[in-house]
matplotlib code that plots the C-alpha trace (Angstrom):
import matplotlib.pyplot as plt

x = [221.4, 218.7, 217.0, 213.2, 211.2, 207.9, 205.7, 202.8, 200.8, 204.0, 206.4, 209.0, 208.5, 210.4, 213.0, 213.6, 217.0, 216.4, 219.3, 218.1, 215.2, 213.9, 210.8, 210.6, 207.3, 206.0, 204.3, 204.4, 200.8, 199.8, 197.5, 195.8, 193.9, 190.0, 189.7, 186.3, 186.6, 183.4, 184.2, 186.5, 187.2, 188.7, 190.9, 190.1, 189.9, 189.4, 190.8, 187.6, 188.9, 191.7, 192.0, 194.8, 195.9, 198.0, 198.8, 200.3, 197.0, 194.7, 193.2, 191.4, 189.8, 188.8, 187.7, 186.1, 184.8, 183.4, 183.7, 180.4, 181.7, 184.9, 182.7, 180.7, 183.1, 184.3, 181.3, 178.1, 176.2, 177.8, 175.6, 176.5, 174.1, 175.7, 179.3, 178.5, 176.9, 180.0, 182.4, 179.7, 180.4, 184.2, 184.0, 181.2, 183.6, 186.8, 184.5, 183.5, 180.7, 177.2, 177.5, 180.3, 178.5, 180.1, 183.9, 182.4, 184.2, 187.4, 190.2, 191.7, 194.3, 192.2, 189.3, 192.2, 193.5, 190.1, 189.5, 192.8, 192.8, 193.0, 189.4, 187.9, 185.2, 183.9, 185.4, 189.2, 192.2, 195.2, 199.0, 199.6, 202.2, 203.8, 204.6, 205.0, 202.6, 201.7, 197.9, 196.2, 193.2, 194.5, 196.7, 193.7, 192.1, 195.3, 196.0, 192.4, 192.8, 196.6, 195.5, 191.7, 190.3]
y = [200.6, 203.1, 205.1, 205.4, 207.7, 206.9, 210.1, 210.2, 213.8, 215.4, 214.2, 211.3, 208.6, 205.7, 205.3, 202.0, 201.2, 198.3, 196.8, 196.4, 193.8, 194.3, 196.2, 196.8, 198.1, 197.3, 199.8, 200.0, 199.1, 198.9, 196.4, 195.8, 192.9, 193.1, 191.4, 190.1, 190.1, 189.0, 189.6, 192.5, 191.4, 188.1, 189.2, 186.1, 187.2, 185.5, 187.0, 188.4, 190.5, 192.7, 196.3, 197.2, 200.5, 201.8, 205.2, 205.1, 203.4, 205.6, 202.7, 201.5, 198.2, 195.5, 192.0, 190.2, 186.7, 185.6, 182.0, 181.8, 178.6, 179.7, 182.9, 181.3, 178.9, 181.9, 183.3, 181.3, 184.3, 186.2, 189.1, 187.5, 189.9, 192.7, 191.8, 191.1, 194.6, 196.1, 194.2, 195.5, 198.6, 199.0, 197.5, 200.3, 202.7, 201.6, 201.5, 205.3, 206.6, 207.2, 203.8, 205.4, 207.8, 210.7, 209.1, 209.5, 212.9, 211.4, 210.3, 206.8, 207.2, 208.8, 206.5, 204.0, 205.6, 206.0, 202.8, 201.3, 203.7, 201.7, 201.2, 198.9, 197.4, 194.1, 194.4, 196.0, 196.4, 194.8, 196.2, 197.7, 196.2, 197.2, 195.0, 195.4, 195.0, 195.7, 195.0, 196.0, 194.8, 191.1, 191.6, 192.5, 188.7, 187.1, 188.6, 187.6, 183.9, 183.8, 185.4, 185.0, 182.1]
z = [63.0, 62.9, 65.7, 65.5, 68.1, 69.3, 69.9, 72.0, 72.5, 70.7, 73.4, 73.1, 75.3, 74.0, 71.7, 69.9, 68.2, 65.4, 63.4, 59.3, 59.1, 62.8, 63.4, 59.5, 58.6, 61.9, 64.0, 67.8, 69.6, 73.0, 74.5, 78.0, 79.1, 80.2, 83.4, 84.9, 89.0, 90.2, 93.7, 94.0, 97.9, 97.0, 94.1, 91.9, 88.0, 84.6, 81.2, 79.3, 76.5, 75.2, 74.4, 71.6, 70.7, 67.6, 67.2, 63.9, 62.4, 64.7, 65.8, 69.1, 69.3, 71.7, 71.3, 74.2, 75.0, 78.5, 79.7, 81.2, 83.0, 84.5, 85.8, 87.7, 88.9, 90.9, 91.6, 91.2, 91.9, 89.5, 87.0, 83.7, 82.0, 83.7, 83.2, 79.3, 79.0, 80.5, 78.2, 75.2, 76.4, 76.2, 72.5, 71.5, 73.0, 70.9, 67.7, 68.4, 66.9, 68.7, 70.5, 72.5, 74.1, 75.7, 74.5, 70.6, 69.8, 71.7, 69.6, 69.9, 72.3, 74.6, 74.5, 74.8, 78.0, 79.6, 79.3, 80.5, 83.8, 86.6, 88.5, 91.3, 89.4, 88.2, 84.6, 85.4, 82.9, 83.4, 82.8, 79.4, 77.1, 73.9, 70.7, 66.9, 64.3, 60.6, 61.2, 64.7, 63.9, 63.1, 66.3, 68.7, 67.2, 67.6, 71.1, 71.9, 71.1, 73.0, 76.2, 76.5, 74.9]

ax = plt.figure().add_subplot(projection="3d")
ax.plot(x, y, z, "-o")
ax.set_aspect("equal")
plt.show()
């Protein structure tokens, strides 16, 4: 049995004890669903994307998929174009670079934390969950297929 410490911003925040063969060369990642709440006062929502952060790979990424039929069932007057633009902005912020706007200079962890901060808006992050992966890019796609599509 070995003890692994997970460090974030220089502080130990979790301790995982694994048996040989468990965890292996996989790294901890965090993820949150992106939810569309077309009428915030009603609280009804649909899953429309996922944001994944893996510190070990210096990775933050988002994949989105908006089911327009489900959205319009909740709110026939929903601003589909505006919601698609908001989801696209999340993907651009994760990608970094010029498309990320003011977040372009931030590291992956800071961009993830900003994106998952609670907010009362049409596009909202869900709770943060964790897992283990060898490939955070593939994990992002897997989570999108499992939880959104």
